[in-house]
PyMOL CGO cylinders between C-alpha atoms (Angstrom):
from pymol import cmd
from pymol.cgo import CYLINDER

trace = [
    CYLINDER, 114.91, 127.26, 72.36, 114.32, 123.75, 73.42, 0.3, 1, 1, 1, 1, 1, 1,
    CYLINDER, 114.32, 123.75, 73.42, 110.76, 124.48, 74.41, 0.3, 1, 1, 1, 1, 1, 1,
    CYLINDER, 110.76, 124.48, 74.41, 110.37, 126.36, 70.69, 0.3, 1, 1, 1, 1, 1, 1,
    CYLINDER, 110.37, 126.36, 70.69, 111.78, 122.70, 69.08, 0.3, 1, 1, 1, 1, 1, 1,
    CYLINDER, 111.78, 122.70, 69.08, 108.93, 120.91, 71.18, 0.3, 1, 1, 1, 1, 1, 1,
    CYLINDER, 108.93, 120.91, 71.18, 106.07, 123.09, 70.34, 0.3, 1, 1, 1, 1, 1, 1,
    CYLINDER, 106.07, 123.09, 70.34, 106.88, 122.91, 66.51, 0.3, 1, 1, 1, 1, 1, 1,
    CYLINDER, 106.88, 122.91, 66.51, 106.83, 118.94, 67.14, 0.3, 1, 1, 1, 1, 1, 1,
    CYLINDER, 106.83, 118.94, 67.14, 103.47, 117.25, 66.13, 0.3, 1, 1, 1, 1, 1, 1,
    CYLINDER, 103.47, 117.25, 66.13, 101.76, 116.05, 69.58, 0.3, 1, 1, 1, 1, 1, 1,
    CYLINDER, 101.76, 116.05, 69.58, 102.47, 111.99, 68.47, 0.3, 1, 1, 1, 1, 1, 1,
    CYLINDER, 102.47, 111.99, 68.47, 105.94, 112.90, 68.14, 0.3, 1, 1, 1, 1, 1, 1,
    CYLINDER, 105.94, 112.90, 68.14, 105.99, 114.53, 71.38, 0.3, 1, 1, 1, 1, 1, 1,
    CYLINDER, 105.99, 114.53, 71.38, 104.24, 111.28, 72.83, 0.3, 1, 1, 1, 1, 1, 1,
    CYLINDER, 104.24, 111.28, 72.83, 106.79, 109.23, 71.13, 0.3, 1, 1, 1, 1, 1, 1,
    CYLINDER, 106.79, 109.23, 71.13, 109.97, 110.80, 72.41, 0.3, 1, 1, 1, 1, 1, 1,
    CYLINDER, 109.97, 110.80, 72.41, 108.39, 111.03, 76.07, 0.3, 1, 1, 1, 1, 1, 1,
    CYLINDER, 108.39, 111.03, 76.07, 107.68, 106.96, 75.68, 0.3, 1, 1, 1, 1, 1, 1,
    CYLINDER, 107.68, 106.96, 75.68, 111.37, 106.67, 74.30, 0.3, 1, 1, 1, 1, 1, 1,
    CYLINDER, 111.37, 106.67, 74.30, 112.71, 108.11, 76.84, 0.3, 1, 1, 1, 1, 1, 1,
    CYLINDER, 112.71, 108.11, 76.84, 110.79, 106.38, 79.85, 0.3, 1, 1, 1, 1, 1, 1,
    CYLINDER, 110.79, 106.38, 79.85, 111.42, 102.67, 77.89, 0.3, 1, 1, 1, 1, 1, 1,
    CYLINDER, 111.42, 102.67, 77.89, 115.52, 103.73, 77.69, 0.3, 1, 1, 1, 1, 1, 1,
    CYLINDER, 115.52, 103.73, 77.69, 115.31, 104.81, 81.29, 0.3, 1, 1, 1, 1, 1, 1,
    CYLINDER, 115.31, 104.81, 81.29, 113.80, 101.57, 82.48, 0.3, 1, 1, 1, 1, 1, 1,
    CYLINDER, 113.80, 101.57, 82.48, 116.21, 99.76, 80.21, 0.3, 1, 1, 1, 1, 1, 1,
    CYLINDER, 116.21, 99.76, 80.21, 119.33, 101.86, 81.75, 0.3, 1, 1, 1, 1, 1, 1,
    CYLINDER, 119.33, 101.86, 81.75, 117.86, 100.53, 85.34, 0.3, 1, 1, 1, 1, 1, 1,
    CYLINDER, 117.86, 100.53, 85.34, 117.48, 97.31, 84.44, 0.3, 1, 1, 1, 1, 1, 1,
    CYLINDER, 117.48, 97.31, 84.44, 121.13, 97.03, 83.33, 0.3, 1, 1, 1, 1, 1, 1,
    CYLINDER, 121.13, 97.03, 83.33, 122.03, 98.43, 86.91, 0.3, 1, 1, 1, 1, 1, 1,
    CYLINDER, 122.03, 98.43, 86.91, 119.87, 96.04, 88.39, 0.3, 1, 1, 1, 1, 1, 1,
    CYLINDER, 119.87, 96.04, 88.39, 121.80, 93.03, 86.46, 0.3, 1, 1, 1, 1, 1, 1,
    CYLINDER, 121.80, 93.03, 86.46, 125.33, 94.51, 87.47, 0.3, 1, 1, 1, 1, 1, 1,
    CYLINDER, 125.33, 94.51, 87.47, 124.05, 94.80, 91.27, 0.3, 1, 1, 1, 1, 1, 1,
    CYLINDER, 124.05, 94.80, 91.27, 122.74, 91.06, 90.81, 0.3, 1, 1, 1, 1, 1, 1,
    CYLINDER, 122.74, 91.06, 90.81, 126.16, 89.84, 89.93, 0.3, 1, 1, 1, 1, 1, 1,
    CYLINDER, 126.16, 89.84, 89.93, 127.91, 92.25, 92.36, 0.3, 1, 1, 1, 1, 1, 1,
    CYLINDER, 127.91, 92.25, 92.36, 125.96, 90.50, 95.14, 0.3, 1, 1, 1, 1, 1, 1,
    CYLINDER, 125.96, 90.50, 95.14, 126.28, 87.03, 93.57, 0.3, 1, 1, 1, 1, 1, 1,
    CYLINDER, 126.28, 87.03, 93.57, 130.19, 87.48, 93.77, 0.3, 1, 1, 1, 1, 1, 1,
    CYLINDER, 130.19, 87.48, 93.77, 130.01, 88.77, 97.26, 0.3, 1, 1, 1, 1, 1, 1,
    CYLINDER, 130.01, 88.77, 97.26, 128.25, 85.35, 98.21, 0.3, 1, 1, 1, 1, 1, 1,
    CYLINDER, 128.25, 85.35, 98.21, 130.96, 83.45, 96.35, 0.3, 1, 1, 1, 1, 1, 1,
    CYLINDER, 130.96, 83.45, 96.35, 133.44, 85.40, 98.69, 0.3, 1, 1, 1, 1, 1, 1,
    CYLINDER, 133.44, 85.40, 98.69, 131.72, 84.63, 101.70, 0.3, 1, 1, 1, 1, 1, 1,
    CYLINDER, 131.72, 84.63, 101.70, 131.41, 81.30, 100.87, 0.3, 1, 1, 1, 1, 1, 1,
    CYLINDER, 131.41, 81.30, 100.87, 135.04, 80.37, 99.97, 0.3, 1, 1, 1, 1, 1, 1,
    CYLINDER, 135.04, 80.37, 99.97, 135.63, 82.36, 103.40, 0.3, 1, 1, 1, 1, 1, 1,
    CYLINDER, 135.63, 82.36, 103.40, 133.95, 79.09, 105.13, 0.3, 1, 1, 1, 1, 1, 1,
    CYLINDER, 133.95, 79.09, 105.13, 130.70, 81.17, 105.73, 0.3, 1, 1, 1, 1, 1, 1,
    CYLINDER, 130.70, 81.17, 105.73, 127.36, 79.65, 105.40, 0.3, 1, 1, 1, 1, 1, 1,
    CYLINDER, 127.36, 79.65, 105.40, 125.65, 81.47, 102.34, 0.3, 1, 1, 1, 1, 1, 1,
    CYLINDER, 125.65, 81.47, 102.34, 122.18, 80.31, 103.46, 0.3, 1, 1, 1, 1, 1, 1,
    CYLINDER, 122.18, 80.31, 103.46, 122.68, 81.43, 107.17, 0.3, 1, 1, 1, 1, 1, 1,
    CYLINDER, 122.68, 81.43, 107.17, 123.95, 84.84, 105.82, 0.3, 1, 1, 1, 1, 1, 1,
    CYLINDER, 123.95, 84.84, 105.82, 120.92, 85.41, 103.48, 0.3, 1, 1, 1, 1, 1, 1,
    CYLINDER, 120.92, 85.41, 103.48, 118.78, 84.55, 106.32, 0.3, 1, 1, 1, 1, 1, 1,
    CYLINDER, 118.78, 84.55, 106.32, 120.74, 87.14, 108.46, 0.3, 1, 1, 1, 1, 1, 1,
    CYLINDER, 120.74, 87.14, 108.46, 120.15, 89.74, 105.77, 0.3, 1, 1, 1, 1, 1, 1,
    CYLINDER, 120.15, 89.74, 105.77, 116.46, 89.25, 105.68, 0.3, 1, 1, 1, 1, 1, 1,
    CYLINDER, 116.46, 89.25, 105.68, 116.36, 89.63, 109.43, 0.3, 1, 1, 1, 1, 1, 1,
    CYLINDER, 116.36, 89.63, 109.43, 118.09, 93.00, 109.25, 0.3, 1, 1, 1, 1, 1, 1,
    CYLINDER, 118.09, 93.00, 109.25, 115.82, 94.17, 106.85, 0.3, 1, 1, 1, 1, 1, 1,
    CYLINDER, 115.82, 94.17, 106.85, 112.85, 93.67, 109.28, 0.3, 1, 1, 1, 1, 1, 1,
    CYLINDER, 112.85, 93.67, 109.28, 111.86, 96.25, 111.71, 0.3, 1, 1, 1, 1, 1, 1,
    CYLINDER, 111.86, 96.25, 111.71, 112.97, 95.02, 115.56, 0.3, 1, 1, 1, 1, 1, 1,
    CYLINDER, 112.97, 95.02, 115.56, 109.55, 94.18, 116.69, 0.3, 1, 1, 1, 1, 1, 1,
    CYLINDER, 109.55, 94.18, 116.69, 108.47, 92.38, 113.78, 0.3, 1, 1, 1, 1, 1, 1,
    CYLINDER, 108.47, 92.38, 113.78, 111.69, 90.04, 114.53, 0.3, 1, 1, 1, 1, 1, 1,
    CYLINDER, 111.69, 90.04, 114.53, 110.94, 89.77, 118.16, 0.3, 1, 1, 1, 1, 1, 1,
    CYLINDER, 110.94, 89.77, 118.16, 107.37, 88.71, 117.55, 0.3, 1, 1, 1, 1, 1, 1,
    CYLINDER, 107.37, 88.71, 117.55, 108.71, 86.12, 115.07, 0.3, 1, 1, 1, 1, 1, 1,
    CYLINDER, 108.71, 86.12, 115.07, 111.34, 84.41, 117.43, 0.3, 1, 1, 1, 1, 1, 1,
    CYLINDER, 111.34, 84.41, 117.43, 108.90, 84.48, 120.37, 0.3, 1, 1, 1, 1, 1, 1,
    CYLINDER, 108.90, 84.48, 120.37, 106.33, 82.32, 117.99, 0.3, 1, 1, 1, 1, 1, 1,
    CYLINDER, 106.33, 82.32, 117.99, 109.17, 79.98, 116.96, 0.3, 1, 1, 1, 1, 1, 1,
    CYLINDER, 109.17, 79.98, 116.96, 109.94, 79.61, 120.36, 0.3, 1, 1, 1, 1, 1, 1,
    CYLINDER, 109.94, 79.61, 120.36, 106.33, 78.91, 121.28, 0.3, 1, 1, 1, 1, 1, 1,
    CYLINDER, 106.33, 78.91, 121.28, 106.02, 76.11, 118.20, 0.3, 1, 1, 1, 1, 1, 1,
    CYLINDER, 106.02, 76.11, 118.20, 109.20, 74.77, 119.17, 0.3, 1, 1, 1, 1, 1, 1,
    CYLINDER, 109.20, 74.77, 119.17, 108.30, 74.10, 122.83, 0.3, 1, 1, 1, 1, 1, 1,
    CYLINDER, 108.30, 74.10, 122.83, 104.89, 72.76, 121.38, 0.3, 1, 1, 1, 1, 1, 1,
    CYLINDER, 104.89, 72.76, 121.38, 106.75, 70.39, 119.37, 0.3, 1, 1, 1, 1, 1, 1,
    CYLINDER, 106.75, 70.39, 119.37, 109.23, 69.54, 122.43, 0.3, 1, 1, 1, 1, 1, 1,
    CYLINDER, 109.23, 69.54, 122.43, 112.27, 70.67, 120.64, 0.3, 1, 1, 1, 1, 1, 1,
]
cmd.load_cgo(trace, "trace")
């Protein structure tokens, strides 16, 4: 029955319905992303109040997203650069 209703609509109405559907989905996902961002911000605030260094915590999260080989390569280069600078 739903197909019959779509078949009776003009092509521009079908396109408009599809466009409206896409826009609404994007808007819904954008709202979810904002809510998640607020949740993450709250967790960082909780970590800070517990005495953790948020800057280091963010760096740790970024490192955990990387592949182990990539992390190892970056640490090796950092070590080489430190030695070159006498650190």
